[in-house]
C-alpha positions in Angstrom: 88.9 58.8 157.5 92.2 56.8 155.2 95.0 58.1 154.3 94.0 59.2 150.8 91.3 60.9 152.0 93.9 63.3 154.9 96.1 63.9 151.6 93.7 65.4 149.7 91.5 67.4 153.4 95.5 68.7 153.9 95.5 70.1 150.4 91.8 71.8 150.7 93.1 73.2 154.4 96.4 74.5 152.3 94.9 76.1 149.7 92.1 77.9 152.1 94.9 78.9 154.1 96.1 80.6 150.9 93.0 82.4 150.5 92.3 83.6 153.6 89.8 81.3 154.1 88.8 79.5 157.3 87.5 75.9 157.6 85.5 74.8 160.9 87.4 71.7 161.9 84.1 70.6 163.9 83.2 67.1 164.3 80.0 67.2 164.1 80.3 68.8 160.1 79.6 66.4 157.3 82.4 64.6 155.8 82.8 63.8 152.5 84.1 60.9 150.5 87.1 61.1 148.3 85.3 60.6 144.8 83.0 63.9 145.8 86.5 65.4 147.2 87.8 65.1 143.9 84.9 66.1 141.8 84.6 68.8 143.5 88.1 70.1 143.5 88.0 69.4 139.3 84.3 71.4 139.6 86.3 74.3 141.2 89.1 74.0 138.9 86.7 74.4 136.2 84.9 77.6 137.1 87.8 79.2 138.0 89.6 78.8 134.3 86.4 79.8 133.0 86.1 83.2 134.9 89.8 83.6 134.3 89.0 83.4 130.0 86.1 85.6 130.5 88.8 88.3 132.2 91.2 87.5 129.9 89.0 88.2 127.2 87.5 91.5 128.6 90.5 92.9 129.5 93.2 91.2 127.3 91.6 90.3 124.0 88.9 92.7 123.8 90.1 95.8 125.2 94.0 95.5 124.3 94.0 98.7 122.2 92.6 100.7 124.8 94.5 99.4 127.4 97.7 100.0 125.6 96.4 103.8 125.0 95.2 104.1 128.9 98.2 103.1 129.9 100.2 105.5 128.3 97.9 108.1 130.6 97.8 106.2 133.4 102.1 105.6 133.4 102.1 109.6 133.5 99.1 110.1 135.7 101.0 108.2 138.3 105.1 110.3 137.5 103.2 113.6 138.0 101.7 112.9 141.2 104.6 111.0 142.2 106.9 113.8 141.2 105.4 117.1 140.7 107.0 119.5 142.9 104.2 121.3 144.4 101.2 120.6 145.6 98.0 119.3 143.2 94.4 118.7 143.1 94.4 115.2 141.6 90.2 115.9 140.7 91.2 119.0 138.9 94.3 116.9 137.0 91.4 114.4 136.0 89.0 117.4 134.8 91.7 118.7 133.0 92.9 115.5 131.1 88.5 115.2 130.3 88.8 119.1 129.5 91.8 118.0 127.3 90.6 115.1 125.4 87.4 117.0 124.6 89.6 119.9 122.7 90.7 117.6 120.4 86.9 116.9 118.7 84.5 119.3 117.2 84.4 122.6 118.2 81.0 121.6 120.2 82.5 119.2 122.3 83.4 120.7 125.1 84.3 120.7 129.0 81.7 123.0 130.8 82.4 123.1 134.4 79.8 122.4 137.5 75.9 122.6 137.4 76.2 126.0 138.5 77.6 127.6 135.3 75.7 129.9 133.5 75.7 126.9 130.3 73.5 124.3 133.2 71.4 127.5 134.4 70.4 129.2 131.4 69.1 125.8 129.7 67.8 124.4 133.4 65.4 127.7 133.4 65.1 128.0 137.2 68.2 127.8 139.7 68.7 127.9 144.0 70.3 131.7 144.0 69.8 135.8 144.3 69.9 136.3 140.5 72.6 137.7 139.2 75.5 136.3 136.9 79.1 137.2 137.3 82.1 137.4 136.0 86.0 138.1 136.5 87.2 141.3 135.0 91.1 142.0 134.0 91.8 143.0 137.8 90.6 139.5 138.9 87.1 141.8 140.3 84.1 139.9 140.9 81.6 142.0 138.9 78.0 141.6 138.1 77.3 141.0 134.5 73.4 140.7 134.5 70.5 140.6 136.9 67.8 139.1 136.6 64.5 141.1 137.3 62.1 140.0 140.2 65.0 138.1 142.0 66.4 139.1 145.2 69.2 141.1 143.5 67.1 143.3 141.5 64.8 143.8 144.2 68.0 145.0 146.5 68.6 147.5 143.8 71.6 145.5 142.9 73.1 146.7 139.3 74.9 145.3 135.9 78.8 146.7 136.5 78.6 146.6 140.5 81.8 145.2 141.9 81.7 143.1 144.7 83.7 143.0 147.4 82.8 141.3 150.2 80.2 138.7 151.6 79.9 138.9 154.9 83.1 139.3 156.4 85.0 137.1 153.7 86.9 139.8 151.2 86.1 138.5 147.7 88.8 140.1 145.9 91.1 137.9 143.3 88.0 135.2 144.1 86.9 132.9 141.3 84.5 133.1 140.0 83.5 129.5 140.9 84.9 130.1 144.7 82.3 132.9 144.5 79.0 130.6 143.4 80.3 128.1 146.1 80.2 130.6 148.9 77.2 132.0 147.9 75.4 128.6 148.1 76.7 128.0 151.6 75.0 130.7 153.1 71.3 129.0 154.7 69.9 132.5 155.8 70.3 136.0 155.1 73.9 137.1 154.3 75.1 140.3 153.8 76.8 141.3 149.9 79.1 144.3 150.2 79.5 146.2 146.7 81.7 149.0 145.3 79.7 151.4 142.6 81.3 155.1 141.5 84.2 153.9 144.0 81.3 154.2 146.9 80.5 151.4 148.6 77.4 149.9 150.0 76.4 146.7 151.9 72.9 145.3 151.2 71.2 142.1 152.6 70.4 138.9 150.4 68.7 135.5 150.5 68.7 132.8 147.7 65.5 132.1 146.7 64.2 130.1 143.7 65.0 132.1 140.3 62.9 131.3 137.3 64.9 133.0 134.2 62.2 134.6 131.7 63.2 133.5 128.3 59.9 134.7 127.0 58.7 137.6 126.0 55.8 139.4 123.6 53.7 142.7 122.4 51.6 143.3 119.9 51.8 145.8 116.7 48.7 147.2 114.9 48.7 148.7 111.9 46.3 148.9 109.4 43.6 147.7 111.8 45.0 144.4 112.1 47.2 143.0 114.7 50.2 141.0 114.7 52.1 139.4 118.1 55.8 139.7 118.4 57.3 137.0 120.4 61.3 136.9 121.3 62.7 133.8 122.4 66.1 134.0 124.0 67.0 130.5 125.1 65.6 127.4 124.9 65.5 126.2 128.5 63.7 123.3 129.9 60.5 126.3 130.9 61.0 127.7 127.8 57.8 125.9 126.0 55.8 127.0 128.9 56.5 130.5 129.1 56.2 130.7 125.5 52.3 128.8 125.2 51.5 131.2 128.0 53.0 133.9 125.3 51.1 132.6 122.3 47.8 132.4 123.5 47.8 135.9 125.3 48.6 137.0 122.1 45.6 134.3 120.0 43.4 135.5 122.4 43.3 139.3 121.3 42.2 137.6 117.4 46.1 138.6 116.1 46.2 138.6 112.4 49.8 137.4 112.2 52.4 136.5 114.4 56.6 137.7 113.7 59.0 135.2 115.7 62.1 136.7 116.6 65.2 134.4 117.3 67.6 136.4 116.8 70.8 136.0 119.1 68.6 132.6 120.5 71.8 130.6 120.6 69.8 126.9 120.7 69.2 124.7 123.6 66.9 121.7 124.1 66.0 120.3 121.1 62.5 118.7 122.8 62.2 122.2 123.9 62.0 123.4 120.1 60.0 120.4 119.1 57.3 121.2 121.8 57.3 124.7 120.2 57.4 123.7 116.6 54.4 121.3 117.5 52.4 124.6 118.8 51.5 125.3 114.9 51.9 122.2 113.1 49.9 119.3 113.4 51.2 115.4 113.8 51.1 115.0 109.7 54.4 117.1 109.5 57.6 115.9 110.0 59.9 118.5 111.6 63.6 117.5 111.7 65.7 114.6 110.7 68.2 112.3 113.2 71.4 110.9 112.2 73.7 108.9 114.4 76.3 106.5 113.6 73.5 103.8 113.0 70.9 105.0 111.6 68.7 107.9 110.4 65.1 108.9 112.0 62.5 111.3 110.8 60.1 113.3 113.6 57.2 114.8 113.5 55.2 117.3 115.1 53.2 116.1 118.1 50.5 118.9 117.7 46.8 118.7 117.2 46.0 121.6 114.5 47.7 123.8 111.9 47.6 127.3 112.8 46.3 129.3 109.8 47.8 132.7 110.2 50.8 134.2 108.5 54.6 133.8 110.3 57.5 135.9 109.9 61.0 134.5 111.5 63.8 136.8 112.0 67.4 135.5 112.7 70.5 136.5 112.7 74.2 135.3 112.5 74.1 134.0 116.2 70.5 132.0 116.1 71.8 128.2 116.0 71.0 125.1 116.8 67.3 124.4 118.1 66.9 128.1 116.7 67.7 126.6 113.3 65.7 123.8 114.3 62.2 125.6 114.7 62.9 128.1 111.8 63.5 125.2 109.1 60.6 123.3 110.2 58.5 126.2 110.1 59.7 127.0 106.7 59.1 124.2 105.4 56.3 122.7 106.7 54.6 125.7 107.6 55.2 128.6 104.7 56.9 130.6 107.6 58.9 134.0 105.6 62.7 134.5 107.1 63.8 137.8 107.9 67.3 139.1 109.1 71.0 137.7 108.2 72.2 134.1 107.2 71.8 131.9 110.6 74.9 130.6 112.8 74.9 126.5 111.5 74.9 124.3 114.0 73.3 121.2 112.8 74.7 118.8 115.6 73.3 117.3 119.1 75.1 117.7 122.2 74.7 115.4 125.3 75.4 116.6 128.9 77.5 114.4 130.9 77.4 114.2 134.6 81.2 113.4 136.5 81.0 112.2 140.1 82.3 115.7 141.2 79.3 117.3 139.4 81.2 118.9 136.8 79.7 118.5 133.3 80.8 117.8 129.6 78.7 118.2 126.1 79.7 115.6 123.8 78.4 115.6 120.0 76.7 112.9 119.5 74.5 113.4 116.7 73.7 114.9 113.6 70.4 117.0 112.5 69.2 117.5 109.2 65.7 119.7 108.2 62.4 118.1 107.7 63.4 117.4 103.7 66.5 116.3 104.7 69.0 119.2 103.8 72.4 120.1 105.5 72.2 123.0 108.1 75.7 122.3 109.9 78.5 125.0 108.5 76.0 126.2 105.8 73.3 128.0 108.1 69.8 129.1 106.9 69.4 131.8 104.1 66.6 134.0 104.8 63.7 135.0 102.1 64.7 138.7 102.7 67.8 139.6 103.7 68.3 142.5 106.0 71.0 144.3 108.3 70.6 146.2 111.0 71.3 150.2 110.3 73.6 152.2 112.7 70.9 153.9 114.1 69.5 150.7 115.8 72.8 149.8 117.4 73.3 153.1 119.0 69.8 153.3 119.9 67.9 150.3 120.0 64.4 150.6 119.7 61.0 149.0 117.9 60.8 151.7 115.4 64.4 151.9 114.2 64.8 147.8 114.2 65.3 147.5 110.2 64.5 144.0 110.2 61.1 144.0 112.5 59.9 146.8 109.9 60.5 144.3 107.3 58.6 141.2 108.8 55.6 143.1 109.6 55.1 144.2 105.9 55.6 140.4 105.1 53.1 139.8 107.1 50.7 142.4 105.0 51.8 140.8 101.7 
C-alpha cells in the first residue's frame, strides 16, 4: 500500500469511527486501489447529498407551513409537561388537544372517546358486556340508564334508575363511567354487583356475555280486511340490515298490503346499512343518493334485484337524521313513499370514525351527501307530505291508538 492509499484508508477509518462503524482490519480482506476508493467515496457522497435533499424537501420545503404551526403546539406541550406543578397524563393531554382541534370544525366532527362508548356500541350492534347503559348523576353516582332485553343484566332483574354502589369489594361511589366500564371489562369470571333501589341495597351475580342490540321491531295492523306491516328502526348499526330483512320477510309472508316504516327518533348510523335497507325495496336501476367530496361528486345506485309493489308510508320527526334521511329521501323520490310527521333534522354530511393507538376514537366530517335527485338536505331537513304533531295524550301515555302520526300513516296507506 503506497502513501496515498494509506492516507485514504486513514480518512475512511476516522469517518467510520465518527459514525460508530467498526472496520475489520484482518489481512485476508480484499484491498481497494486508490481510484476505486475515491470513486466509492464520491458515490457515497452523492447518495448522501441526494438523501439529504429529499429529507430537506419533505421536512423544510414541502411541510414548511405545517412545521411552523406544529412547532407552536410542540413548544407549549413541552412547556406544560416540564412546568406543570402537579401530576399529568400525557395521553390525556394529547387526547384533549385532538378534541380541541375537532371542536373548531363543524358540529358533527367530534371526539367520542373509547370504543366502549355508547356511540361505538350502538353502531357496532354487538359488544361484550352485561347489557346495561350507565351515567353519572349530579352526585357522581353510577346510575343505570337502560337495560337491554335478554342480557345478563335484565335476567338478574336490574332496572333503569338503579344506583350501582359496589362491584365485588370495590366501591363505585365517585367513579367515572369510563372507569366503571374498564372495571367490568377486567372481570373474567362471575362477579357481584351491589345496587341500591328505593334506598334498599341488593347484590346480584353477573357475568359478561355477547350482547346483541336489537334495533328493529315489527307489528301488523289490520283494518277493513287488509294487513299493514309496521317496522320501527331505532338506529342503523352494523347488524340492523340483517334484523330488518328478517322482520320484513316475516311481514311479507303474512301477505301485507302496505308497510309503515317508523324512523322517528332515529339519529342515523352507517350509510352502508341504510343502502342495504333501501335495496330491499328498489332494483338496481334506481339511484338512491349522491356523495360529494373535495374531488368529485358520485351517484350511488340500489343493489336490489326487484322493486316492491305495495304502498309505503314513512314516519319521521325532528330527531330523524343522517342515514334516516337517506332512506326517507330515496324511498320518497324513487319509490313514491309518502312521509308523515314533522320535518327531519337535516344532517347531510358523512363522518368517518378514526381510532387512535390508545383505542380512543373521533369522527371527522369528510363528505356531504345529496338525495338521489341532487337535493341538499344539510341544514334543511325533509318536509313531510303530511305534517302531523303528536298530541299531549300520547306524550303522557304512549300507545298505538293515540299515536296521531301512526294513525295518519295508516290512513295514507288506504288512500
